[in-house]
DRENPA-3360 file (N, C-alpha, C; in nm, 2 decimals, always signed):
BEGIN
1 = MITENLLT = -9.25/+19.38/+18.84/-9.30/+19.28/+18.75/-9.19/+19.20/+18.69 ~ -9.21/+19.07/+18.69/-9.11/+18.98/+18.63/-9.14/+18.96/+18.48 ~ -9.04/+18.97/+18.40/-9.05/+18.95/+18.25/-8.95/+18.85/+18.21 ~ -8.98/+18.78/+18.11/-8.89/+18.68/+18.04/-8.87/+18.72/+17.90 ~ -8.75/+18.75/+17.86/-8.72/+18.80/+17.73/-8.64/+18.68/+17.66 ~ -8.70/+18.62/+17.56/-8.65/+18.51/+17.49/-8.52/+18.54/+17.41 ~ -8.42/+18.46/+17.42/-8.30/+18.48/+17.33/-8.33/+18.41/+17.20 ~ -8.39/+18.29/+17.20/-8.44/+18.22/+17.08/-8.57/+18.16/+17.11;
9 = THIGAEIE = -8.63/+18.10/+17.01/-8.76/+18.03/+17.04/-8.74/+17.89/+17.10 ~ -8.61/+17.84/+17.10/-8.58/+17.71/+17.15/-8.51/+17.70/+17.28 ~ -8.43/+17.80/+17.31/-8.35/+17.79/+17.43/-8.30/+17.93/+17.47 ~ -8.30/+17.96/+17.61/-8.25/+18.08/+17.66/-8.35/+18.19/+17.68 ~ -8.34/+18.25/+17.80/-8.42/+18.37/+17.83/-8.35/+18.46/+17.93 ~ -8.35/+18.59/+17.91/-8.31/+18.69/+18.01/-8.43/+18.72/+18.09 ~ -8.41/+18.71/+18.22/-8.52/+18.74/+18.32/-8.50/+18.87/+18.39 ~ -8.60/+18.96/+18.40/-8.59/+19.08/+18.47/-8.69/+19.09/+18.58;
17 = GIDLRSSD = -8.66/+19.17/+18.68/-8.76/+19.19/+18.78/-8.74/+19.11/+18.91 ~ -8.63/+19.03/+18.91/-8.59/+18.96/+19.03/-8.45/+19.00/+19.08 ~ -8.44/+19.03/+19.21/-8.31/+19.06/+19.27/-8.26/+18.94/+19.33 ~ -8.16/+18.87/+19.27/-8.11/+18.75/+19.32/-8.03/+18.76/+19.45 ~ -8.01/+18.89/+19.49/-7.94/+18.91/+19.62/-8.04/+18.92/+19.74 ~ -8.17/+18.92/+19.71/-8.27/+18.94/+19.81/-8.27/+18.83/+19.91 ~ -8.31/+18.87/+20.04/-8.32/+18.77/+20.14/-8.45/+18.68/+20.13 ~ -8.54/+18.73/+20.05/-8.67/+18.66/+20.03/-8.67/+18.59/+19.89;
25 = LATHADFL = -8.55/+18.55/+19.85/-8.54/+18.48/+19.72/-8.62/+18.35/+19.71 ~ -8.64/+18.29/+19.83/-8.72/+18.17/+19.83/-8.87/+18.19/+19.78 ~ -8.92/+18.31/+19.79/-9.05/+18.33/+19.74/-9.06/+18.32/+19.59 ~ -8.95/+18.33/+19.52/-8.94/+18.31/+19.37/-8.90/+18.17/+19.33 ~ -8.88/+18.08/+19.43/-8.82/+17.95/+19.40/-8.90/+17.87/+19.29 ~ -9.03/+17.86/+19.31/-9.11/+17.79/+19.21/-9.10/+17.85/+19.07 ~ -9.10/+17.98/+19.06/-9.09/+18.04/+18.93/-8.95/+18.01/+18.87 ~ -8.85/+18.02/+18.95/-8.71/+18.00/+18.90/-8.69/+17.86/+18.85;
33 = IDALARHQ = -8.74/+17.76/+18.93/-8.73/+17.62/+18.89/-8.80/+17.59/+18.76 ~ -8.92/+17.65/+18.75/-9.01/+17.63/+18.63/-8.94/+17.70/+18.51 ~ -8.89/+17.82/+18.53/-8.83/+17.89/+18.42/-8.71/+17.82/+18.36 ~ -8.63/+17.76/+18.45/-8.51/+17.69/+18.41/-8.55/+17.57/+18.33 ~ -8.66/+17.50/+18.37/-8.70/+17.38/+18.30/-8.75/+17.41/+18.16 ~ -8.82/+17.53/+18.15/-8.88/+17.57/+18.02/-8.77/+17.62/+17.93 ~ -8.68/+17.70/+17.98/-8.58/+17.77/+17.89/-8.45/+17.70/+17.88 ~ -8.42/+17.61/+17.98/-8.29/+17.53/+17.98/-8.17/+17.61/+18.03;
41 = VVFFRDQH = -8.17/+17.74/+18.00/-8.07/+17.83/+18.05/-8.13/+17.97/+18.06 ~ -8.11/+18.03/+18.18/-8.17/+18.16/+18.21/-8.06/+18.26/+18.25 ~ -8.08/+18.39/+18.23/-7.98/+18.49/+18.25/-8.04/+18.61/+18.33 ~ -7.96/+18.66/+18.42/-8.00/+18.78/+18.50/-7.89/+18.88/+18.49 ~ -7.92/+19.00/+18.44/-7.81/+19.11/+18.43/-7.80/+19.19/+18.56 ~ -7.69/+19.25/+18.58/-7.67/+19.35/+18.69/-7.70/+19.29/+18.83 ~ -7.65/+19.18/+18.86/-7.68/+19.12/+18.99/-7.56/+19.13/+19.09 ~ -7.44/+19.11/+19.04/-7.32/+19.13/+19.12/-7.32/+19.06/+19.26;
49 = LNLEQQKS = -7.34/+18.93/+19.25/-7.36/+18.85/+19.37/-7.22/+18.83/+19.44 ~ -7.23/+18.83/+19.58/-7.11/+18.78/+19.65/-7.13/+18.63/+19.66 ~ -7.03/+18.56/+19.71/-7.03/+18.41/+19.71/-7.14/+18.35/+19.80 ~ -7.17/+18.42/+19.91/-7.28/+18.37/+19.99/-7.41/+18.38/+19.92 ~ -7.43/+18.49/+19.85/-7.56/+18.51/+19.77/-7.56/+18.40/+19.66 ~ -7.45/+18.38/+19.60/-7.45/+18.28/+19.49/-7.48/+18.14/+19.54 ~ -7.43/+18.11/+19.65/-7.46/+17.97/+19.71/-7.61/+17.96/+19.75 ~ -7.66/+18.07/+19.80/-7.80/+18.07/+19.84/-7.89/+18.05/+19.71;
57 = LTRVFGPL = -7.85/+18.12/+19.61/-7.93/+18.10/+19.48/-7.92/+17.96/+19.43 ~ -7.80/+17.90/+19.44/-7.78/+17.77/+19.39/-7.87/+17.67/+19.46 ~ -7.88/+17.69/+19.59/-7.96/+17.60/+19.68/-8.11/+17.60/+19.64 ~ -8.15/+17.70/+19.57/-8.29/+17.71/+19.52/-8.32/+17.59/+19.43 ~ -8.22/+17.54/+19.36/-8.24/+17.44/+19.26/-8.20/+17.30/+19.31 ~ -8.12/+17.29/+19.41/-8.08/+17.17/+19.46/-7.96/+17.18/+19.56 ~ -7.93/+17.07/+19.63/-7.81/+17.08/+19.72/-7.68/+17.12/+19.65 ~ -7.60/+17.20/+19.71/-7.47/+17.23/+19.66/-7.39/+17.10/+19.64;
65 = SKLSYVEP = -7.31/+17.10/+19.52/-7.24/+16.99/+19.49/-7.09/+17.03/+19.46 ~ -7.00/+16.94/+19.50/-6.86/+16.96/+19.47/-6.83/+16.90/+19.33 ~ -6.74/+16.97/+19.26/-6.70/+16.92/+19.13/-6.57/+16.84/+19.14 ~ -6.58/+16.72/+19.08/-6.46/+16.63/+19.08/-6.35/+16.69/+18.99 ~ -6.23/+16.66/+19.02/-6.12/+16.69/+18.93/-6.08/+16.83/+18.91 ~ -6.15/+16.93/+18.97/-6.12/+17.07/+18.96/-6.10/+17.12/+19.10 ~ -5.99/+17.19/+19.13/-5.96/+17.25/+19.26/-6.05/+17.37/+19.29 ~ -6.12/+17.36/+19.40/-6.21/+17.47/+19.44/-6.13/+17.59/+19.49;
73 = LDGEPYVI = -6.21/+17.70/+19.51/-6.15/+17.82/+19.57/-6.11/+17.79/+19.72 ~ -6.00/+17.85/+19.76/-5.96/+17.84/+19.90/-6.07/+17.87/+20.00 ~ -6.10/+17.78/+20.09/-6.20/+17.80/+20.19/-6.34/+17.79/+20.14 ~ -6.36/+17.76/+20.01/-6.50/+17.75/+19.95/-6.51/+17.62/+19.87 ~ -6.53/+17.51/+19.93/-6.53/+17.38/+19.87/-6.63/+17.37/+19.76 ~ -6.74/+17.45/+19.76/-6.84/+17.44/+19.65/-6.83/+17.55/+19.54 ~ -6.72/+17.62/+19.54/-6.70/+17.73/+19.45/-6.58/+17.71/+19.36 ~ -6.59/+17.72/+19.23/-6.48/+17.71/+19.14/-6.46/+17.85/+19.08;
81 = RVLKEADE = -6.33/+17.89/+19.08/-6.30/+18.02/+19.02/-6.26/+17.99/+18.87 ~ -6.35/+18.04/+18.78/-6.32/+18.02/+18.64/-6.25/+18.14/+18.59 ~ -6.12/+18.13/+18.58/-6.03/+18.24/+18.55/-5.94/+18.21/+18.43 ~ -5.92/+18.30/+18.34/-5.82/+18.30/+18.24/-5.75/+18.43/+18.24 ~ -5.62/+18.43/+18.27/-5.54/+18.56/+18.28/-5.51/+18.60/+18.14 ~ -5.48/+18.73/+18.13/-5.45/+18.79/+17.99/-5.33/+18.73/+17.92 ~ -5.24/+18.68/+18.00/-5.11/+18.62/+17.94/-5.12/+18.47/+17.92 ~ -5.23/+18.41/+17.95/-5.24/+18.26/+17.93/-5.26/+18.23/+17.79;
89 = VGGTFGGD = -5.20/+18.12/+17.75/-5.21/+18.07/+17.61/-5.28/+17.93/+17.61 ~ -5.31/+17.88/+17.50/-5.38/+17.75/+17.49/-5.53/+17.76/+17.50 ~ -5.59/+17.65/+17.55/-5.73/+17.65/+17.55/-5.79/+17.72/+17.67 ~ -5.93/+17.71/+17.68/-6.00/+17.78/+17.79/-6.09/+17.67/+17.86 ~ -6.12/+17.69/+17.98/-6.20/+17.59/+18.06/-6.34/+17.58/+17.99 ~ -6.37/+17.46/+17.96/-6.50/+17.43/+17.89/-6.50/+17.47/+17.74 ~ -6.38/+17.47/+17.68/-6.37/+17.52/+17.54/-6.40/+17.42/+17.44 ~ -6.50/+17.34/+17.46/-6.55/+17.25/+17.35/-6.70/+17.21/+17.40;
97 = WHTDFSFV = -6.77/+17.16/+17.30/-6.91/+17.12/+17.34/-6.91/+17.01/+17.45 ~ -6.98/+17.02/+17.55/-6.98/+16.92/+17.66/-7.10/+16.94/+17.75 ~ -7.13/+16.84/+17.82/-7.22/+16.84/+17.94/-7.14/+16.81/+18.06 ~ -7.15/+16.90/+18.16/-7.05/+16.90/+18.27/-7.04/+16.76/+18.34 ~ -6.92/+16.71/+18.34/-6.89/+16.59/+18.43/-6.99/+16.48/+18.41 ~ -7.04/+16.45/+18.29/-7.13/+16.35/+18.26/-7.07/+16.21/+18.29 ~ -6.94/+16.20/+18.31/-6.87/+16.07/+18.32/-6.88/+16.02/+18.47 ~ -6.92/+16.10/+18.56/-6.93/+16.06/+18.70/-7.06/+15.99/+18.72;
105 = EHPPAGSV = -7.07/+15.91/+18.83/-7.19/+15.84/+18.86/-7.31/+15.93/+18.88 ~ -7.29/+16.04/+18.94/-7.40/+16.13/+18.98/-7.36/+16.27/+18.91 ~ -7.39/+16.29/+18.78/-7.35/+16.42/+18.72/-7.42/+16.54/+18.78 ~ -7.36/+16.66/+18.77/-7.43/+16.78/+18.82/-7.57/+16.80/+18.75 ~ -7.67/+16.84/+18.83/-7.80/+16.87/+18.76/-7.79/+17.00/+18.69 ~ -7.71/+17.10/+18.74/-7.70/+17.23/+18.68/-7.60/+17.31/+18.75 ~ -7.58/+17.43/+18.70/-7.47/+17.52/+18.75/-7.52/+17.66/+18.75 ~ -7.46/+17.74/+18.84/-7.48/+17.89/+18.84/-7.34/+17.95/+18.81;
113 = LSAVEIPP = -7.33/+18.04/+18.72/-7.21/+18.11/+18.68/-7.23/+18.26/+18.69 ~ -7.14/+18.32/+18.77/-7.16/+18.47/+18.80/-7.03/+18.54/+18.74 ~ -7.06/+18.63/+18.66/-6.95/+18.71/+18.59/-6.90/+18.82/+18.67 ~ -6.77/+18.83/+18.69/-6.70/+18.93/+18.77/-6.63/+19.03/+18.67 ~ -6.54/+18.97/+18.59/-6.46/+19.05/+18.50/-6.47/+18.99/+18.36 ~ -6.50/+19.08/+18.27/-6.53/+19.03/+18.13/-6.44/+19.10/+18.03 ~ -6.39/+19.03/+17.93/-6.30/+19.10/+17.83/-6.39/+19.20/+17.75 ~ -6.32/+19.30/+17.69/-6.40/+19.40/+17.61/-6.46/+19.34/+17.49;
121 = VGGDTLWT = -6.40/+19.23/+17.44/-6.45/+19.16/+17.32/-6.43/+19.01/+17.35 ~ -6.52/+18.93/+17.29/-6.51/+18.79/+17.30/-6.55/+18.73/+17.44 ~ -6.53/+18.60/+17.46/-6.56/+18.54/+17.58/-6.70/+18.50/+17.59 ~ -6.78/+18.49/+17.48/-6.92/+18.45/+17.49/-6.93/+18.30/+17.53 ~ -7.05/+18.26/+17.56/-7.07/+18.11/+17.59/-7.20/+18.07/+17.50 ~ -7.19/+17.95/+17.44/-7.30/+17.90/+17.37/-7.36/+17.78/+17.44 ~ -7.49/+17.77/+17.43/-7.57/+17.66/+17.49/-7.65/+17.60/+17.37 ~ -7.67/+17.47/+17.37/-7.76/+17.41/+17.27/-7.86/+17.32/+17.34;
129 = SQATAWDA = -7.99/+17.33/+17.30/-8.10/+17.26/+17.36/-8.10/+17.11/+17.31 ~ -8.08/+17.02/+17.41/-8.09/+16.88/+17.37/-8.23/+16.83/+17.37 ~ -8.32/+16.90/+17.41/-8.46/+16.87/+17.40/-8.51/+16.90/+17.25 ~ -8.47/+17.02/+17.20/-8.50/+17.05/+17.07/-8.43/+16.96/+16.97 ~ -8.31/+16.93/+17.00/-8.23/+16.83/+16.91/-8.30/+16.70/+16.91 ~ -8.35/+16.65/+17.02/-8.43/+16.53/+17.02/-8.55/+16.54/+16.94 ~ -8.63/+16.64/+16.95/-8.75/+16.66/+16.88/-8.73/+16.65/+16.73 ~ -8.62/+16.70/+16.68/-8.59/+16.71/+16.54/-8.50/+16.59/+16.49;
137 = LPDDLKDL = -8.47/+16.50/+16.58/-8.38/+16.39/+16.54/-8.45/+16.29/+16.45 ~ -8.38/+16.24/+16.34/-8.44/+16.15/+16.25/-8.49/+16.02/+16.33 ~ -8.59/+15.96/+16.28/-8.65/+15.85/+16.35/-8.56/+15.73/+16.37 ~ -8.47/+15.71/+16.27/-8.38/+15.59/+16.28/-8.29/+15.61/+16.40 ~ -8.25/+15.73/+16.43/-8.16/+15.76/+16.55/-8.24/+15.75/+16.68 ~ -8.36/+15.80/+16.67/-8.45/+15.79/+16.79/-8.46/+15.64/+16.83 ~ -8.49/+15.56/+16.73/-8.51/+15.41/+16.76/-8.38/+15.35/+16.81 ~ -8.27/+15.40/+16.76/-8.14/+15.34/+16.81/-8.11/+15.38/+16.96;
145 = LLGRDAIH = -8.15/+15.50/+16.99/-8.11/+15.56/+17.12/-8.20/+15.52/+17.24 ~ -8.33/+15.52/+17.21/-8.43/+15.50/+17.32/-8.40/+15.36/+17.39 ~ -8.39/+15.37/+17.52/-8.36/+15.25/+17.60/-8.22/+15.21/+17.60 ~ -8.13/+15.28/+17.54/-7.99/+15.24/+17.53/-7.91/+15.33/+17.62 ~ -7.80/+15.28/+17.68/-7.70/+15.35/+17.75/-7.60/+15.41/+17.66 ~ -7.54/+15.52/+17.70/-7.41/+15.56/+17.64/-7.30/+15.54/+17.75 ~ -7.18/+15.52/+17.70/-7.07/+15.50/+17.79/-6.98/+15.63/+17.80 ~ -6.97/+15.68/+17.92/-6.90/+15.81/+17.94/-6.77/+15.78/+18.02;
153 = VGKPYGAK = -6.66/+15.85/+17.98/-6.54/+15.85/+18.05/-6.48/+15.99/+18.06 ~ -6.40/+16.01/+18.16/-6.34/+16.14/+18.19/-6.22/+16.17/+18.11 ~ -6.24/+16.18/+17.98/-6.13/+16.19/+17.88/-6.02/+16.30/+17.92 ~ -6.06/+16.43/+17.95/-5.96/+16.53/+17.98/-5.88/+16.51/+18.11 ~ -5.94/+16.42/+18.20/-5.87/+16.40/+18.33/-5.80/+16.27/+18.34 ~ -5.83/+16.18/+18.24/-5.77/+16.05/+18.25/-5.64/+16.04/+18.18 ~ -5.60/+15.91/+18.15/-5.47/+15.88/+18.08/-5.49/+15.84/+17.94 ~ -5.59/+15.77/+17.91/-5.61/+15.71/+17.77/-5.63/+15.82/+17.67;
161 = WSPPEETR = -5.72/+15.92/+17.70/-5.76/+16.02/+17.60/-5.71/+16.16/+17.64 ~ -5.60/+16.17/+17.72/-5.55/+16.30/+17.77/-5.53/+16.39/+17.65 ~ -5.58/+16.52/+17.66/-5.57/+16.61/+17.55/-5.43/+16.66/+17.53 ~ -5.38/+16.70/+17.42/-5.25/+16.76/+17.40/-5.23/+16.88/+17.49 ~ -5.11/+16.90/+17.53/-5.08/+17.01/+17.63/-5.12/+17.15/+17.58 ~ -5.10/+17.17/+17.45/-5.13/+17.30/+17.39/-5.28/+17.34/+17.38 ~ -5.36/+17.24/+17.40/-5.51/+17.26/+17.39/-5.57/+17.28/+17.53 ~ -5.49/+17.25/+17.64/-5.55/+17.26/+17.77/-5.56/+17.40/+17.82;
169 = SGYSIKMV = -5.65/+17.42/+17.92/-5.66/+17.55/+17.98/-5.54/+17.57/+18.06 ~ -5.51/+17.70/+18.09/-5.38/+17.74/+18.15/-5.37/+17.72/+18.30 ~ -5.28/+17.79/+18.36/-5.24/+17.77/+18.50/-5.34/+17.82/+18.60 ~ -5.44/+17.90/+18.57/-5.53/+17.96/+18.66/-5.63/+17.86/+18.72 ~ -5.66/+17.76/+18.65/-5.75/+17.66/+18.70/-5.68/+17.53/+18.72 ~ -5.67/+17.48/+18.84/-5.59/+17.36/+18.87/-5.68/+17.24/+18.86 ~ -5.64/+17.14/+18.77/-5.72/+17.03/+18.74/-5.64/+16.90/+18.75 ~ -5.70/+16.79/+18.79/-5.63/+16.66/+18.79/-5.62/+16.61/+18.65;
177 = RGDPAADQ = -5.50/+16.56/+18.62/-5.47/+16.51/+18.48/-5.41/+16.37/+18.50 ~ -5.43/+16.29/+18.40/-5.36/+16.16/+18.39/-5.41/+16.06/+18.50 ~ -5.53/+16.07/+18.55/-5.58/+15.98/+18.65/-5.65/+15.86/+18.58 ~ -5.59/+15.74/+18.60/-5.65/+15.62/+18.53/-5.80/+15.60/+18.58 ~ -5.84/+15.64/+18.70/-5.97/+15.62/+18.75/-6.07/+15.70/+18.66 ~ -6.03/+15.81/+18.60/-6.12/+15.89/+18.51/-6.15/+15.81/+18.38 ~ -6.07/+15.71/+18.35/-6.09/+15.63/+18.23/-6.19/+15.52/+18.25 ~ -6.24/+15.50/+18.37/-6.33/+15.39/+18.40/-6.47/+15.43/+18.33;
185 = EQKHPAVL = -6.53/+15.33/+18.27/-6.66/+15.35/+18.20/-6.77/+15.37/+18.30 ~ -6.86/+15.47/+18.26/-6.98/+15.49/+18.34/-7.10/+15.50/+18.24 ~ -7.20/+15.42/+18.27/-7.32/+15.41/+18.19/-7.42/+15.52/+18.23 ~ -7.48/+15.59/+18.13/-7.60/+15.67/+18.16/-7.69/+15.66/+18.04 ~ -7.82/+15.67/+18.06/-7.92/+15.67/+17.95/-7.88/+15.77/+17.84 ~ -7.90/+15.73/+17.72/-7.87/+15.82/+17.60/-7.98/+15.92/+17.59 ~ -8.10/+15.89/+17.64/-8.21/+15.98/+17.63/-8.28/+16.00/+17.77 ~ -8.30/+16.12/+17.81/-8.37/+16.15/+17.94/-8.50/+16.21/+17.92;
193 = RNPITGRH = -8.58/+16.23/+18.02/-8.70/+16.31/+18.02/-8.70/+16.41/+18.13 ~ -8.73/+16.53/+18.10/-8.74/+16.64/+18.20/-8.86/+16.61/+18.29 ~ -8.84/+16.60/+18.42/-8.95/+16.57/+18.51/-9.06/+16.68/+18.52 ~ -9.02/+16.80/+18.48/-9.12/+16.91/+18.49/-9.19/+16.93/+18.36 ~ -9.12/+16.94/+18.24/-9.18/+16.96/+18.12/-9.23/+16.84/+18.05 ~ -9.17/+16.72/+18.08/-9.20/+16.60/+18.02/-9.13/+16.58/+17.88 ~ -9.04/+16.67/+17.84/-8.98/+16.66/+17.71/-8.86/+16.56/+17.72 ~ -8.85/+16.49/+17.61/-8.73/+16.40/+17.59/-8.61/+16.49/+17.56;
201 = MLFLNPTY = -8.49/+16.44/+17.61/-8.37/+16.52/+17.59/-8.25/+16.42/+17.56 ~ -8.17/+16.45/+17.46/-8.05/+16.37/+17.44/-7.96/+16.39/+17.56 ~ -7.88/+16.29/+17.60/-7.78/+16.30/+17.71/-7.65/+16.24/+17.65 ~ -7.60/+16.31/+17.55/-7.48/+16.27/+17.49/-7.39/+16.40/+17.47 ~ -7.26/+16.38/+17.47/-7.17/+16.49/+17.44/-7.03/+16.44/+17.39 ~ -6.96/+16.51/+17.31/-6.84/+16.45/+17.25/-6.72/+16.45/+17.35 ~ -6.72/+16.53/+17.45/-6.61/+16.54/+17.54/-6.60/+16.41/+17.63 ~ -6.71/+16.36/+17.67/-6.71/+16.24/+17.76/-6.77/+16.11/+17.71;
209 = VSRLDGMS = -6.85/+16.11/+17.61/-6.91/+15.99/+17.56/-6.81/+15.92/+17.46 ~ -6.77/+15.80/+17.49/-6.68/+15.72/+17.41/-6.75/+15.63/+17.31 ~ -6.87/+15.58/+17.35/-6.94/+15.48/+17.26/-7.08/+15.46/+17.31 ~ -7.16/+15.39/+17.23/-7.29/+15.35/+17.28/-7.28/+15.21/+17.33 ~ -7.36/+15.18/+17.43/-7.36/+15.05/+17.49/-7.40/+14.94/+17.39 ~ -7.33/+14.83/+17.39/-7.35/+14.72/+17.29/-7.28/+14.74/+17.16 ~ -7.20/+14.85/+17.15/-7.13/+14.88/+17.03/-6.99/+14.92/+17.06 ~ -6.90/+14.89/+16.96/-6.76/+14.93/+16.98/-6.74/+15.08/+16.96;
217 = EEESTPIL = -6.62/+15.13/+16.99/-6.59/+15.27/+16.96/-6.60/+15.29/+16.81 ~ -6.54/+15.20/+16.73/-6.54/+15.21/+16.59/-6.68/+15.22/+16.53 ~ -6.77/+15.13/+16.58/-6.91/+15.13/+16.53/-6.99/+15.26/+16.58 ~ -6.95/+15.31/+16.70/-7.03/+15.42/+16.76/-6.99/+15.55/+16.70 ~ -6.86/+15.57/+16.66/-6.81/+15.70/+16.63/-6.89/+15.77/+16.52 ~ -6.91/+15.70/+16.40/-6.99/+15.77/+16.30/-7.13/+15.81/+16.34 ~ -7.19/+15.73/+16.42/-7.33/+15.75/+16.47/-7.32/+15.87/+16.57 ~ -7.23/+15.87/+16.66/-7.22/+15.98/+16.76/-7.18/+16.11/+16.69;
225 = NRIQAHAT = -7.10/+16.11/+16.59/-7.06/+16.23/+16.51/-7.18/+16.28/+16.44 ~ -7.27/+16.19/+16.38/-7.39/+16.24/+16.31/-7.48/+16.30/+16.41 ~ -7.50/+16.24/+16.53/-7.59/+16.30/+16.63/-7.54/+16.44/+16.68 ~ -7.40/+16.44/+16.70/-7.35/+16.57/+16.76/-7.36/+16.68/+16.65 ~ -7.34/+16.65/+16.53/-7.35/+16.76/+16.42/-7.50/+16.81/+16.42 ~ -7.59/+16.71/+16.44/-7.73/+16.75/+16.44/-7.76/+16.83/+16.57 ~ -7.71/+16.79/+16.69/-7.75/+16.85/+16.82/-7.69/+16.99/+16.83 ~ -7.59/+17.03/+16.76/-7.53/+17.16/+16.77/-7.56/+17.25/+16.65;
233 = RPEFCCRF = -7.67/+17.21/+16.58/-7.71/+17.30/+16.47/-7.74/+17.44/+16.52 ~ -7.70/+17.55/+16.45/-7.72/+17.68/+16.50/-7.86/+17.72/+16.55 ~ -7.96/+17.66/+16.48/-8.10/+17.69/+16.52/-8.14/+17.63/+16.65 ~ -8.06/+17.54/+16.71/-8.09/+17.48/+16.84/-8.01/+17.55/+16.95 ~ -7.93/+17.65/+16.91/-7.84/+17.71/+17.01/-7.88/+17.86/+17.04 ~ -7.82/+17.90/+17.15/-7.82/+18.05/+17.18/-7.67/+18.08/+17.22 ~ -7.64/+18.21/+17.18/-7.50/+18.26/+17.22/-7.52/+18.38/+17.30 ~ -7.45/+18.38/+17.42/-7.47/+18.48/+17.52/-7.35/+18.57/+17.53;
241 = RWSAGTVA = -7.37/+18.70/+17.53/-7.26/+18.80/+17.55/-7.27/+18.84/+17.69 ~ -7.16/+18.82/+17.77/-7.16/+18.85/+17.91/-7.14/+18.99/+17.94 ~ -7.18/+19.03/+18.06/-7.14/+19.16/+18.11/-7.11/+19.14/+18.26 ~ -7.03/+19.23/+18.32/-7.00/+19.21/+18.46/-7.13/+19.22/+18.54 ~ -7.14/+19.12/+18.64/-7.26/+19.12/+18.72/-7.37/+19.03/+18.67 ~ -7.35/+18.97/+18.55/-7.45/+18.88/+18.50/-7.44/+18.74/+18.56 ~ -7.56/+18.68/+18.58/-7.56/+18.54/+18.63/-7.63/+18.45/+18.53 ~ -7.57/+18.34/+18.50/-7.64/+18.24/+18.42/-7.66/+18.11/+18.50;
249 = IWDNMATQ = -7.78/+18.05/+18.48/-7.81/+17.92/+18.54/-7.85/+17.83/+18.43 ~ -7.79/+17.71/+18.42/-7.83/+17.62/+18.32/-7.86/+17.48/+18.37 ~ -7.94/+17.41/+18.30/-7.98/+17.27/+18.32/-7.88/+17.18/+18.26 ~ -7.80/+17.11/+18.33/-7.69/+17.03/+18.28/-7.75/+16.91/+18.21 ~ -7.87/+16.86/+18.25/-7.92/+16.74/+18.19/-7.99/+16.77/+18.05 ~ -8.01/+16.90/+18.02/-8.09/+16.94/+17.90/-8.01/+17.01/+17.80 ~ -7.88/+17.03/+17.83/-7.80/+17.12/+17.74/-7.66/+17.06/+17.72 ~ -7.59/+17.11/+17.62/-7.45/+17.12/+17.61/-7.41/+17.26/+17.61;
257 = HFAVNDYS = -7.29/+17.29/+17.64/-7.24/+17.43/+17.63/-7.09/+17.44/+17.59 ~ -7.05/+17.56/+17.55/-6.92/+17.58/+17.48/-6.87/+17.72/+17.52 ~ -6.76/+17.72/+17.59/-6.70/+17.85/+17.62/-6.60/+17.89/+17.51 ~ -6.63/+18.01/+17.44/-6.56/+18.05/+17.32/-6.42/+18.11/+17.36 ~ -6.31/+18.06/+17.31/-6.18/+18.11/+17.34/-6.13/+18.21/+17.24 ~ -6.19/+18.33/+17.25/-6.16/+18.43/+17.15/-6.13/+18.57/+17.21 ~ -6.06/+18.56/+17.33/-6.03/+18.69/+17.40/-5.89/+18.70/+17.45 ~ -5.79/+18.64/+17.36/-5.65/+18.64/+17.40/-5.61/+18.78/+17.44;
265 = GHRRLMYR = -5.53/+18.79/+17.54/-5.47/+18.92/+17.59/-5.56/+18.99/+17.68 ~ -5.68/+18.93/+17.72/-5.77/+18.99/+17.82/-5.80/+18.89/+17.93 ~ -5.83/+18.95/+18.05/-5.86/+18.87/+18.16/-6.01/+18.84/+18.17 ~ -6.05/+18.72/+18.21/-6.19/+18.68/+18.23/-6.21/+18.61/+18.36 ~ -6.29/+18.65/+18.45/-6.31/+18.59/+18.58/-6.46/+18.57/+18.61 ~ -6.49/+18.45/+18.65/-6.63/+18.42/+18.69/-6.62/+18.32/+18.81 ~ -6.73/+18.31/+18.88/-6.74/+18.21/+18.99/-6.85/+18.12/+18.96 ~ -6.83/+17.99/+18.98/-6.92/+17.89/+18.95/-6.96/+17.80/+19.07;
273 = TTFSGPVP = -7.09/+17.78/+19.08/-7.14/+17.68/+19.18/-7.22/+17.58/+19.11 ~ -7.24/+17.46/+19.17/-7.31/+17.35/+19.11/-7.41/+17.29/+19.20 ~ -7.53/+17.25/+19.15/-7.63/+17.18/+19.23/-7.65/+17.04/+19.18 ~ -7.69/+16.95/+19.27/-7.72/+16.82/+19.23/-7.87/+16.79/+19.22 ~ -7.90/+16.68/+19.16/-8.03/+16.64/+19.14/-8.04/+16.48/+19.13 ~ -8.15/+16.43/+19.08/-8.16/+16.28/+19.07/-8.06/+16.22/+18.97 ~ -8.01/+16.10/+19.00/-7.92/+16.03/+18.91/-8.00/+16.00/+18.78 ~ -7.94/+16.02/+18.66/-8.01/+15.99/+18.54/-8.06/+15.84/+18.53;
281 = THMAAT = -8.18/+15.82/+18.50/-8.24/+15.69/+18.49/-8.32/+15.67/+18.36 ~ -8.34/+15.55/+18.32/-8.41/+15.52/+18.19/-8.56/+15.56/+18.21 ~ -8.62/+15.60/+18.10/-8.76/+15.63/+18.10/-8.83/+15.54/+18.00 ~ -8.96/+15.52/+18.01/-9.03/+15.44/+17.92/-9.04/+15.51/+17.78 ~ -9.02/+15.43/+17.68/-9.03/+15.49/+17.54/-9.18/+15.52/+17.51 ~ -9.20/+15.64/+17.46/-9.34/+15.67/+17.42/-9.34/+15.74/+17.29;
% end
């Protein structure tokens, strides 16, 4: 029997009763797609997927997608090794609120992350529901955002906004830095609608959004800061404690997430795959 155990009333559920390693995983495809749309991030304990099984799971949600600016695993162009060694200092991969690679023309629709080695303490990940944040957003901000684009740029990978060396993730994840092409502006709608649930969702994040279309950075900054403070209120979030063998799947269009860097002196290893979906487009205001 399949059960869904809610992490909060707004976002996140642990699902039991499905073996993600099964050869008949396709029989659960409709359920998995629907569960992800409803919960925005779902978790499965004690799966211990190999890479082929993880890629098969990822294809349930959409075609496998390569990540820009991050070096993949040798011989596995669709797999990223998310690793921080015990002796690495500085930041961690994904260590701030963000929506994955929203600055590219075709952002990832979602990702699958499989935990292999987990520190004895720390290393949690937070997700926040951008649908719930929209529902509770003050009307003046809703009016401002509906029908408007946001301008995204690849700040961590470009030259203009390159982060300080001491805040970057360490040597275990190879990333492109200082690429002027990442500073090119990309427009995406500030508000999306989930095609399954019909819910409106914010599509903004502080890592990649530089301003709102039709406004300068100076004009946009206080507005975006206000929205981000609202969008990451604790009641809109879930915090997940990993264990080896756990798999997380999240909707990149409906969430922001944050990898907590609180496990210095311990190794953390995960494998990540990504799936693509429709390019974000404007929807009619209702």
